[in-house]
BAVO-175899 format. One line per 2 residues: for each residue y, x, z of C-alpha. Coordinates in nm, 4 decimals. Last residue first. Layout:
BEGIN
Y/X/Z | ... $
//
This chain:
BEGIN
5.8760/10.4433/11.8251 | 6.1608/10.4878/12.1354 $
5.9952/10.5107/12.4822 | 6.2468/10.4479/12.7473 $
6.1151/10.4990/13.1201 | 6.2429/10.3675/13.4527 $
6.0812/10.4431/13.7752 | 5.8285/10.3139/14.0098 $
5.8686/10.3788/14.3921 | 5.5284/10.4099/14.6282 $
5.3791/10.6283/14.3454 | 5.1207/10.5344/14.0817 $
5.3302/10.2595/13.9787 | 5.2198/9.8970/13.8660 $
5.3112/9.7915/13.5277 | 5.5925/9.6425/13.3664 $
5.6595/9.6570/12.9965 | 5.9776/9.5799/12.7747 $
5.9317/9.5606/12.3949 | 6.2343/9.5603/12.2238 $
6.2666/9.4831/11.8409 | 6.5568/9.6515/11.6313 $
6.7343/9.5212/11.3431 | 7.0825/9.6226/11.4089 $
7.1509/9.2945/11.6158 | 6.8511/9.3761/11.8603 $
7.0032/9.7303/11.8922 | 7.3187/9.5856/12.0030 $
7.1420/9.3248/12.2534 | 6.9839/9.6086/12.4301 $
7.3160/9.7933/12.4643 | 7.4464/9.4511/12.5886 $
7.1268/9.4625/12.8603 | 7.1606/9.7888/12.9558 $
7.5257/9.7284/13.0230 | 7.8337/9.8642/12.8435 $
8.1559/9.9849/13.0100 | 8.0121/10.3154/13.0623 $
7.8888/10.3941/12.7432 | 8.1318/10.6281/12.6633 $
7.9414/10.9110/12.4287 | 8.1677/10.9491/12.1685 $
7.9432/10.6940/11.9505 | 7.9900/10.4408/12.2299 $
8.3686/10.4990/12.2518 | 8.4074/10.4228/11.8931 $
8.1558/10.1192/11.9103 | 8.3928/9.9929/12.2076 $
8.6989/10.0460/12.0082 | 8.5606/9.8425/11.7198 $
8.5111/9.5492/11.9210 | 8.1544/9.4262/12.0133 $
7.9076/9.1636/11.8729 | 7.6734/9.4112/11.7364 $
7.7381/9.3103/11.3637 | 8.1003/9.3025/11.4020 $
8.1273/9.6498/11.5557 | 7.8913/9.7875/11.3297 $
8.0907/9.6326/11.0640 | 8.4512/9.7688/11.2047 $
8.2942/10.1130/11.3165 | 8.1793/10.1510/10.9253 $
7.8106/10.0774/10.8910 | 7.5957/10.2978/10.6386 $
7.2769/10.1562/10.7926 | 7.1101/10.4812/10.8894 $
7.4784/10.5942/11.0406 | 7.4886/10.3004/11.2607 $
7.1044/10.2921/11.3447 | 7.1447/10.6569/11.4452 $
7.4343/10.5483/11.6670 | 7.2462/10.2596/11.8235 $
6.9324/10.5048/11.9308 | 7.1548/10.7599/12.0773 $
7.3266/10.4570/12.2736 | 6.9974/10.3335/12.3796 $
6.8777/10.6823/12.5064 | 7.2298/10.7237/12.7097 $
7.1679/10.3969/12.8712 | 6.7995/10.5057/12.9568 $
6.9226/10.8282/13.0966 | 7.2466/10.6670/13.2974 $
7.0005/10.4391/13.4586 | 6.7552/10.7030/13.5624 $
7.0710/10.9000/13.6804 | 7.2091/10.6367/13.8652 $
7.4527/10.8813/14.0966 | 7.5012/11.1883/13.9444 $
7.3610/11.5479/14.0459 | 7.3934/11.7102/13.7687 $
7.0322/11.7649/13.7212 | 6.9787/11.4153/13.7995 $
7.1952/11.3180/13.4849 | 6.9979/11.5863/13.2802 $
6.6863/11.4123/13.3272 | 6.3981/11.6018/13.2271 $
6.3922/11.7926/13.5498 | 6.5659/12.0955/13.3519 $
6.4361/12.4437/13.4235 | 6.6916/12.6607/13.6032 $
6.7387/13.0259/13.5098 | 6.8563/13.2705/13.7780 $
6.9719/13.5772/13.5592 | 6.8368/13.9249/13.6424 $
6.6554/13.9771/13.3209 | 6.4927/13.6154/13.3436 $
6.4634/13.4776/13.6985 | 6.2980/13.1753/13.7982 $
6.4196/12.8220/13.9099 | 6.2440/12.5110/13.9079 $
6.4033/12.1488/13.8352 $
//
């Protein structure tokens, strides 16, 4: 994050990961999971599914669908979220390549 002043106010520019900016542990993982949840929410709305219908289709309970659509996805793994997207008609590709830095990073690209 970078800081600068505008009209006597200190402004911080985001790093691109709000979870990292907030200092949360596992920030990269949270960013990936939130991106998957956003896409699941879009798919459920696009398909016109009720939470009950979405839950049946994704293989999770309606309360978990409700929680997920309200931003509570801590009880769902990345693998389960990807499985939900598969069940909603999405293909998922995982690309692994050497990193330019000594430690690589996770990246989510939604087409």
